N, C-alpha and C positions, 0 to 999 in steps of 0.2 A: 683962536684954539693953535695950541703946540704940536705944531707936523711932528716932530720926534717922537713926542707923548705917546701919538696917535697914529705913527708910521705902520704896525703891524694891520689895526681894524681898516688903515685906508687901501694897502692892497689889497686885503680879505677883499674889502668891496668893489674893491677896482677889478679882480678879479673874479668876481662873483657876478659884475654889472656884465662881466667881457663872454662868459660864459653861461649867462642867462638870454643875452642877448641873442648871442650864435643859436642855441635851441629853438630860441621863438622863429626864427629870421628861418633856420632849417624848415620847423614846421607852418609857418607862415609858405614855404614854400610849395608845399604837400597840398595842404590843403587850402592851396588860393587857386590849387587845377584841378580840384576833387570838386571844389564850390561848399556850399553848405547842403545840398541836398539830401543827404542821410539822418540830417539832424531837424528834423520840422518841426522843434519849438524855436529855433532860431528865426523863421522866418515870421514869427508873431511878434517878434523883438524888431526886426527891420519892419515890417508892417507899421508897426507901433513907434518907429525913428520916421518913419516919411510920414507919418500923422504929424510928432511933434514937428517937422521942418517945413510942414505947411500946406502937405499933400492930404486932402480928403479920399485919405484910400484906407483899408485895411477895417480890421473886424471889428465892430464897437465892443464886442463881448470880450475878448482879450486888451484891448484898452487898459485893462484893471492890471495887469501883470507884472511885474516889477517895473519903474519906468528909467530908473539911473541910467542903466547900459542904453535904452534906446538914445536917452536925452541927448548922451554924450555922442552918441554914432549919428543922430540929427544936426547935431552941430556941424559936421564935416556934410552930411548932404547938404544945406544950406550954401556949403562950399562949392558944391558942385560934385563931389566925391560920391554918387549915389550908387553902390555898387555892394555885393553883399558880403564881399573881400574890407569891405569897411570895418563891420562890425569884428571880422576876423582879427585886424588890429588893434581895434580897439580895447576890443577883451584882453589879449593876450601881452597886453600892458601892462593887465593887473599882474601875471604871474610874474613878472619879473620885480613888480614894486612887491609881491609876497613874498619875493626871496631873499630882498633887503631888507624887511620889516622883521623878516622870522632871525635874519643875524642880529637885529639889535638888539629884539628879545631876546635869545639866546647869549646875548653877549651880556645879560644883565647876570648871569650863574655862572657862565663857560670863558674858558680861552677864544685867542682870537681863531685860534687853529681848528677847534672843535668846535663851533660855532659855524664857522666857514664851512664845516663839514655837516654839520645839519643841515644849511640852509641847502646846501645841495645834497644830502638826501631828499629832503620834504622836495624840492626842485625837479626830482627822478624819480619818484616814486610812479611808477606805470598810470597811476589811477589820474594821474595828475599828466602827465605826459599824452595819456586818452585825449583832455580838454582846451589843454592851455589855446588854439588855436580855433578852436569847434566857434565859438560866438556866443558861448552859453553865459549865464551869471553863478556858476559854481564857483570860479576860480575868483573872481570880485570881490564874490561874498566871502571868501575867505580871509583876501587879501585885506578888507577892512576891519576884520573880526582879529585881525595881526596887529593891527596898526591899535586895534581900540585899548586889547590887552596889556599891549607895551607904553602906551601911555598913560593905562591905568597903573600900569608898574610904576611909572617914574614919578605919578602926584604922591608916590607915600617914599620911594626912595631921595626927591630933589626938590620938587615942589609941588603944591595941590591943584596949582594953574593946568597942572596936565591933563586933568579928569577933564575939564571941559571939554580939550580934542575927545578925549575918549568916548563922551557922550556924544557928544557931538558926531563922534563917525560911526556909533550905534546906531544912529538916526537915519541918520545917511546908508550905512548899511541895511536898514528896517528894508528901504526902498531900491536896492541892493539885488537884494535878496530874502524874501522877507522872512522865512528861517532865520537872518540875522537878529531877530527879537530873542532871541536864546542868551543872547551874550549880555542880556539888561541884568539877571542875575548873576552872570559872570564878573558883570563888574561891581552888584552892588554887595554878594559877598562877602568882596576883600575890604570895607569898611567895616565888617566882625570878623579879620584875622587880625590885625591891630592887638598890642597888647593889652590896652583899654580903648576898646569901642566907643563906649559912652562917652570916654573923656575926650576921644579923639573926633569923635563926631561933634560933640558939643563946642570943639575949639574950632572943628576947621567945616562949623555947620554954612555958614556962610558961602563958601567953598562948594559946598557940597548941594546946594540950592542953585548955584549958577551953574555948576554942571549939570544939572540934570533939566534945568534949563535950555542949555546948550540942547542939548538931545531933543526937547521939546519944543521948542524952533526949528530946528533942520526940520521935524515931523511935521511943524503946521505951518513950512511951507511948502511942502511936497503937497499935501491935504487941501493948500489952498490951489495947486495946480492943479489937481485933481477938480476943485469944484468949479473952477475957471472954466473949463476945457469941457466938463460936463462929464465926466469918467466914471465911470463906477467904481465905487470901493471892494472890488475882487477878493484883497486879503482878507475882508472881516466875512464871507461867506466859507474863503479857503481855511482860515484862521479854526471857525466854527465845524465844520467839519472833520479837520484833523483833531482838534481836542477833544470832540466828545470819546464814551466809551465804544469801543470796537465790541464788545460781548464776544471774538471770535473762538472756535474750536481752537485756533492752530496757534497757541500761544507760545508755543514750543518753535516754530519755524516764526514765526514774531521775531522775537527772543534771539536766533541762532542764526538766521540768516549772516547776518552783516559779520559774527564772529567765525563763522564758516569759510570766509571768503578774505579774511584779513592776511591770509599768506599772501593769496594772489594781489593785492591791493599793495604789498613791498614789493612783489619783485615779481613780474610776470617772462616765460619764455617764448609768450606770442609777440606777433606784429604790435611794436608800441603805440605808433601812431591812430592805428585806425580801431586796435580791437583786442582786451584782454585775454578773454575766454570765449574763442567759436565753438559754438556748440546750440545746443538748443535748452530752452527756458521749459522746464518740466512745472507748470504753473501748480498742479496738488502739488505737489514738493515746494515751491516756491525756492526751486535753485537753479542754477544754470547748470548740466550736464557740459561737461568738457572743460577746459583748462588746465594747468598746473602750475604752481609755483618755482618758481626758477632758482638756481642755487645763491643767488644773492639776498632774497626773500630768507631761505633757510640758512643764511651766516646771518642776516640782522635777527630771525627768530633766536639762533644761537646765543648772539649778543644780549639779548632783548631777554633772556633766563637766566642766564649769568647774570647780570644786573640785576635784578629783581629778588636773587637769592643774596648778594651782596650790600644791596638795601637796608632788605628786611633784616641781615645782619646784623648790620650797624646802627638799625633805628632799636634793636632791642640787644644792642652788646651789655655787658655789664653795668658802665656808667649809666646809658639808658633804662636801665628795668632799675637801678636804684632811684631814679629818680621820680619813675614811674610808680614805684612802692608810693612814696610820699604822697600822690596824687590820689583824692578823694575823687574817687571813677566809677563806682558804683551806680548811679545815678546816671551819667554819660553812658555808662555800656547799657542800663536799659533802656534807655532812649534809641539806642542803635541798633536792639534786639526788637522793641517793639515796632520801632518805624521798618526796620525789614523784614518783617512777619506778615504789617499790612501790605507792605510795596507789592511782596511776590503773592498773596492772597487776590489781591485787588489790578493785580497788571491788565493792563486792558480793558478791566468792567468799570473804571472810571476815568473821570477823564483825565490828561494827562498834563493837564495844570496840576491837578492835584500830587502824581504818581509823584512830578518833578518837586513838591514842595516837603513831600514826605522823606524824598530822597534826600534834599538840601539839610534838613532837618538831622539828619544821619550822618550825611559827611560832614555837618559843622560838628559834634558831637564827639566823632571821631577826633577830627583837629584839634577840639578842644582840651581831649583826653592826649595827643602828641604833640605834639606844640612848643613843650617845656624843655622834650628831649636836645640834646644837643648835637642837632642834623643842621648844618649849614643850610641855607637856603630853604630849607622846608613849607614857607610861605609859597613860595614859586611853585615848586611842586606841584604842592593841594591846588592851588589855581589853574595849574596845564591839567589835572588831572579831572579836578570840578568841570572844567571847560572838556572835555571830553564826555565824559560822564553825561551833562544835561543832554548835548549830543546825542548823544547814544540812547537814551533813553526814549528822546522826542523819535527820533529815526527810526526806532526799533518798534516803536509804538503806531506810527502810521504804516496804516496799509498796503501802501502802494512802495517794492521793493525797485528800489534803482540802484547802480554801484557807486554813481557820482554824486549820490546823497552823503558818503561814506567821507566824500572829505574835506569837510570842517573837522571830521576828528584824526585825521593825517597830524597837525603838526603837534598835538600829544606825541605818536609813533615818532615822529623825529626829533623831539626834546627826549624823551626814552630812548633811545640810542646811543646818542650821543652821552648821556646821561650813566647807561652804563657804560660806554668805553670809559667814561672818566672815573668811573670805581673799578673796574678794572687796573687802571693805572696805577692808580693809589693802593691798590693792592700789591701790585708790582714796582712801586717807589725805590728798591732796593735795589732792582736788576739793574747789572753795566747796563749802562748808555740809555736809561731809560726817560731822560731827558732829549735825546735825539728819537727816542723811538717815538713819544708824545709827540712829537711832529711830523716826523714821518709818516708814521702808520696811520692817522687819519688822513691825507694828503694821499696814499696810497691806496686807501680805502674807495676813495671819490673817482681818483683815477680807473680802480678795476666796476666802479659801475659804470660812469660811463662808456669805456669798453664796454662790456658787458650787454647796455642797454643799446647800443650801433648795431651790435652781431646779431643780438635778438630780434631785430627791426628788420636788420639784409639777411637774415636767413628763414626770414617768415612771409609768404604771400598775401596782400594788403587784402584788409577784411574791412565792413561795413562796422561805423562806429555799435552800431545795435546787432552784432553777431550774425549779419545775416550778409553771403556772395551775393554779386549781381554782375551779369554779364558785361553791363557797361559801366563798370563802378566810376572810372577815370573821366567819361564822357558823359554821364548822365546829366550834370548842372548843366553843360555847355548844349546839350540839346534840348533842354528847356529856354535857354538865353535865345537858339539862334531859331529857334520856332514862333518865340515870342516878337522876334525883332520879327519875324519875317512879316508875321499881320502888322505891326506899327507902320513898317514901311509899303505895305499894299492896298491899306484900308485906314486912309487918315483920319476915318469917323467912327474907329473901333469902339473908344471912350461912351460912345453915346447909347450900342448894343447889348445885349444880354449874354454873357458869356458864363461858359460852367466850368471847369474843369476837372480831374480827379483829386492834382492838388492845384487846390484851391490857393492856399496861404502862398505856393511859390507865385502862381500866374498874379496875383494881387500885386505884391511885390514887384513885378518884373515889367506887370503891364500898369501897374500905379492906378488900380482900378480894383474894387469890392469885388469877388468873384467868387461863386456858392462852390466847397469842394463835395465832389459829388462820386468818390469813391468807393462809399460804401454801397450806393445805389448802381454804380453805372457796366457791372455785371448782370444784372439779372434783366430778364428776357425782355420785359415792356418799358427797358430805359431811353429807347428811342421816341414813343409814346411820352413817356416825361419832357425827356429833348420840347417835342411838337408842341406838349400841352402851355408849356410855361415859355411857348413862342423865345426861345432860346436860340441865338445869330449861330454864333462860336462854339465846339465843345471842344479843350484840349484833352486828348486822351494820354495818357501813360499806360506802364507797362504793355503796350498790344492792342489795348480794349478797341474796342470801335461802334461806328454809329451806324445805325442801316438809312433806307431810304428813306425822307429825300434827303438828310445827307451826303455828300459828300466830298471827301479828303482833299483838300487845298495842299497840303504838302506837310511834309514829314523828314525827320531828325532822330536816326539812332529809332528809340522806342517812344520818340514824342509824335503826337500827332494832328492834326489840324484839323477839323471837319467843318464847311461850312452848311446853313439851310440853304438849299436851294441847286440849280445849276452852278458848276464851276465856271469862279470869276474869272 
């Protein structure tokens, strides 16, 4: 490697890494103290990690959840680092890798400064920062997808063998987060974007087959592990449920939910490490009531609007219009029109798979109309847009609306923002000192983003990730651990006794024992009878819940109490 030639890249990547590691450590310090109490799904992954580490614990029904992050975490559990903090660290590493991966991807089109800026923009989107150190799988899934797209682009730019890594990563991504399967069409469609698709496929058929097989091999390895450990193929039933037609009357709400929230995803004035939009979720309207975009979000939206105008203007300038006139595009336009009509009429009424296929045909026809124009890097622009479109259709189709589901779509917005900046700089290229401005302005933007993010975080009181306040926000997790530690110290035979808990997922991990969650029934009048009828020795109550006679309270820590069947021990 010629270090002089890549000096700017080395400086940019080094600075990026230092900043991302610093952000990660800061957030780990916050979430490490709070624990994973408010992120209930993480306890499923923690229990699965215990199972992969050799402990007979956790819920059989959840073992089919995405296994890669739990498997990684289990390696550290085997080393003795059994703690909820472990999965926070493991998942946060993918945040750093995402930033580095997106830098390399952006460098296929932009300068070092703009690529660095785009990486920092993605890394500091509020929706990203909220989930960096929560132990969830959304950012790891995005990370694997970013690197898959990068290697796929390299396979066309440098060597077809890079596609082996791209498809292998998609195979791995599927078991990191099942929705990464959406990256398969994103990779495959790129074979149709080359100048002569049939000729390219014929010449590189061997590499294409090996690439697909590499993804199949990774898939087969995980399926083999599933069968060996007798784990249910959860993703099959989940995929069937998602892909089926919804037949809903809330079509507009399905389609506009994420669109309406985009400004908040790009910049929020709320306390970043915990909550974007404290408020109330209106189920009937499928939206959050509360939360406002920050000035940074408004700035991004202005940049995007200007960039869109400049891009369209460049796409249809005099020279490109002359090229388009020579193209026989009537049939392609007809295909696009038919696809759009069918897609709109059948939205949520047919399988999402068919909707994705219809939309893909329309996008491909559009590409074949416009790709002859003199637009630099038009193929990469299209890939980024298609990547967004595939995910957007899928998640708007899915009846459950969760803000973090938008994370796979954020790389497109980071890309679009720096593309807009690049177009703006190009228009102003004759301005005095423009070369210096092109360097200083993006870096200044990054500084403003980091400064504002810090100010927003410090000027708001903490909220939980699910937008609900709690009296003992920072101590709830430690209270659970305290009660479990007391039980383990005072009853060495607790593993052989029946235990119920309001938050069974948490207690199963902490006590390394399968414990039934009963918070849905613990407030019922006959709950104590339920405990007795099922011969429950211990009941661990949260939210100041109680158990009546003959259960007695043995120990309490904050809002967590331990009840025992019989006289006080």
